[in-house]
C-alpha positions in Angstrom: -11.0 28.2 -16.4 -8.6 31.0 -16.5 -6.7 30.4 -13.4 -6.6 26.8 -14.8 -5.1 28.0 -17.9 -2.5 30.5 -15.9 -1.5 26.6 -13.7 -0.5 24.7 -16.5 0.9 27.5 -18.6 3.4 28.4 -15.5 4.5 24.8 -15.0 4.8 24.6 -18.3 7.6 26.9 -18.0 9.1 25.9 -15.0 9.1 22.2 -16.3 10.7 23.0 -19.3 14.1 23.5 -18.3 14.0 20.4 -16.2 12.6 18.4 -19.3 15.5 20.0 -21.6 18.5 18.9 -18.8 16.7 15.3 -18.4 15.4 14.5 -22.0 18.1 16.2 -24.2 15.1 16.5 -27.0 18.2 17.3 -29.2 19.9 13.8 -29.1 16.6 12.0 -30.5 15.1 12.5 -33.9 12.3 14.7 -35.0 8.9 13.1 -34.3 6.9 12.3 -37.5 3.2 14.0 -38.6 1.4 11.4 -37.2 3.6 11.5 -33.4 2.6 15.5 -33.6 -0.7 14.6 -34.4 -1.9 12.7 -31.5 0.1 14.7 -29.2 -2.0 17.5 -30.2 -5.0 15.7 -30.1 -4.3 14.8 -26.6 -3.0 18.1 -25.9 -6.4 19.9 -27.6 -9.1 17.6 -27.4 -8.5 15.1 -24.6 -7.1 17.9 -21.7 -8.9 20.9 -22.9 -12.5 18.7 -23.3 -11.7 17.8 -19.8 -11.4 21.0 -18.2 -14.4 22.6 -19.8 -16.3 19.7 -18.6 -14.8 20.1 -15.2 -15.7 23.7 -15.2 -19.5 23.4 -16.2 -19.9 20.0 -13.2 -18.1 22.8 -10.8 -20.8 25.5 -11.7 -23.4 23.9 -12.2 -23.1 20.8 -9.7 -20.8 22.8 -6.9 -17.8 22.2 -5.4 -19.1 18.8 -3.1 -20.6 16.9 -5.9 -17.2 18.0 -8.0 -15.1 16.0 -5.1 -17.4 12.4 -5.3 -16.6 12.6 -8.9 -13.1 13.6 -7.9 -12.7 10.5 -5.5 -15.1 7.9 -7.9 -12.1 8.8 -11.4 -9.1 6.1 -9.6 -11.6 3.5 -8.8 -13.3 3.8 -12.6 -9.6 4.1 -14.2 -9.1 0.8 -12.2 -12.1 -1.2 -13.0 -12.1 -0.6 -16.9 -8.4 -1.4 -16.2 -9.4 -4.5 -15.3 -12.0 -4.6 -17.4 -10.5 -3.6 -20.8 -7.0 -3.7 -20.4 -7.4 -7.4 -18.8 -5.1 -5.9 -16.2 -4.9 -8.2 -13.4 -6.3 -6.4 -9.9 -4.2 -6.6 -7.0 -5.9 -6.0 -3.6 -4.3 -3.1 -2.3 -6.5 -0.8 -4.5 -9.7 -2.0 -3.5 -8.5 0.1 -0.7 -9.7 3.5 -2.3 -13.2 2.1 -3.1 -13.8 0.8 0.3 -12.5 4.1 1.7 -15.5 6.0 -0.4 -18.1 3.2 0.8 -18.3 4.0 4.4 -20.9 6.3 5.7 -19.4 8.7 8.2 -15.7 9.4 7.9 -15.5 9.1 11.3 -15.7 5.1 10.7 -12.3 5.3 8.6 -9.7 4.5 11.0 -6.9 6.3 9.6 -2.7 4.9 10.7 
């Protein structure tokens, strides 16, 4: 977990000058308390809990099972978007699920 914290910290430091140049936050009004609370809850609760769960699965189930979970995240997100947010599903979005359902990778034809 120390490696993940280091990666996130280094990425934040590297992206800070780019963000300051592009967004120019000094020209925007200061956000309110609700906005700061939402940002902090997303950062501390959602992201931190997700990383803890991710690395616990890695420690208990191994890298292969964790990889399967990682592959299922986009498929789950697409299905939840269609069911909960009433998003329209394009035909192209079913390709990752089709690839995951293949039994042997030798049957997949890569372009």
